[in-house]
C-alpha positions as CSV (number, residue, x, y, z in Angstrom):
1,M,-53.8,24.5,36.9
2,M,-55.1,21.6,39.0
3,T,-54.6,19.1,36.2
4,E,-51.0,20.2,35.7
5,L,-50.3,19.7,39.4
6,L,-51.9,16.2,39.2
7,L,-49.7,15.3,36.2
8,I,-46.6,16.5,37.9
9,S,-47.4,14.5,41.0
10,H,-48.0,11.4,38.8
11,Y,-44.5,11.8,37.3
12,I,-42.9,12.3,40.7
13,L,-44.7,9.1,41.9
14,I,-43.4,7.2,38.9
15,I,-39.9,8.3,39.6
16,A,-40.2,7.2,43.2
17,I,-41.6,3.8,42.1
18,I,-38.7,3.3,39.7
19,I,-36.3,4.0,42.6
20,F,-38.2,1.5,44.7
21,M,-37.9,-1.1,41.9
22,L,-34.1,-0.5,41.7
23,A,-33.9,-1.0,45.5
24,S,-35.8,-4.3,45.1
25,I,-33.4,-5.5,42.4
26,R,-30.6,-4.6,44.8
27,M,-32.3,-6.7,47.6
28,A,-32.5,-9.6,45.2
29,S,-28.8,-9.7,44.8
30,H,-28.2,-10.7,48.4
31,S,-27.2,-14.2,49.1
32,T,-30.1,-15.2,51.3
33,I,-33.2,-16.9,49.9
34,A,-35.5,-14.8,52.1
35,M,-34.2,-11.6,50.7
36,G,-34.8,-12.9,47.2
37,L,-38.3,-13.8,48.0
38,I,-39.0,-10.5,49.5
39,A,-37.5,-8.7,46.5
40,S,-39.5,-10.7,44.0
41,S,-42.7,-9.9,45.8
42,V,-41.8,-6.2,46.1
43,F,-40.9,-6.1,42.4
44,S,-44.2,-7.6,41.3
45,F,-46.1,-5.2,43.5
46,T,-44.2,-2.2,42.1
47,V,-44.8,-3.3,38.5
48,A,-48.5,-3.6,39.2
49,L,-48.5,-0.2,40.9
50,L,-46.6,1.4,38.0
51,L,-49.2,-0.2,35.6
52,L,-52.0,1.4,37.6
53,I,-50.5,4.8,37.5
54,V,-49.5,4.7,33.8
55,G,-52.9,3.2,32.9
56,E,-54.8,5.9,34.7
57,M,-52.7,8.6,33.0
58,H,-53.0,7.3,29.4
59,N,-56.5,5.6,29.6
60,I,-55.2,2.1,28.9
61,G,-57.9,-0.5,28.8
62,F,-57.9,-3.4,31.3
63,Y,-55.0,-2.0,33.3
64,R,-56.7,-2.7,36.6
65,D,-57.4,-6.3,35.7
66,I,-53.8,-6.9,34.6
67,S,-52.4,-5.3,37.7
68,I,-54.6,-7.4,40.0
69,A,-53.5,-10.5,38.1
70,I,-49.8,-9.5,38.6
71,I,-50.3,-8.9,42.3
72,L,-52.1,-12.3,42.8
73,L,-49.7,-14.3,40.7
74,G,-46.7,-12.6,42.3
75,F,-48.1,-13.5,45.8
76,V,-48.9,-17.1,44.8
77,G,-45.6,-17.5,43.1
78,T,-43.7,-16.3,46.2
79,I,-45.6,-18.6,48.5
80,A,-45.1,-21.6,46.1
81,F,-41.4,-20.9,45.8
82,A,-41.1,-20.6,49.6
83,A,-42.8,-24.0,50.0
84,V,-40.5,-25.6,47.5
85,I,-37.4,-24.2,49.1
86,R,-38.6,-25.2,52.6
87,R,-38.8,-28.9,51.5
88,D,-35.2,-28.9,50.4
């Protein structure tokens, strides 16, 4: 009973994360650069979070390492892109 409830909650969380990803794609379509930066950062965070949840559900190897790398590279990429845009 408890494992079924946990599985249902995982699926509800996955659906909520997918909706959040769609919202970040919508944010990226705005004309300002700041909204694009925020959306790309949010999208990389949600991909990493989705990988954590799916990896935990299906016992995928190295899912934590990959999600940490996605979060760090997404953050560094956002900062680097902001620095390049600021110079122009």
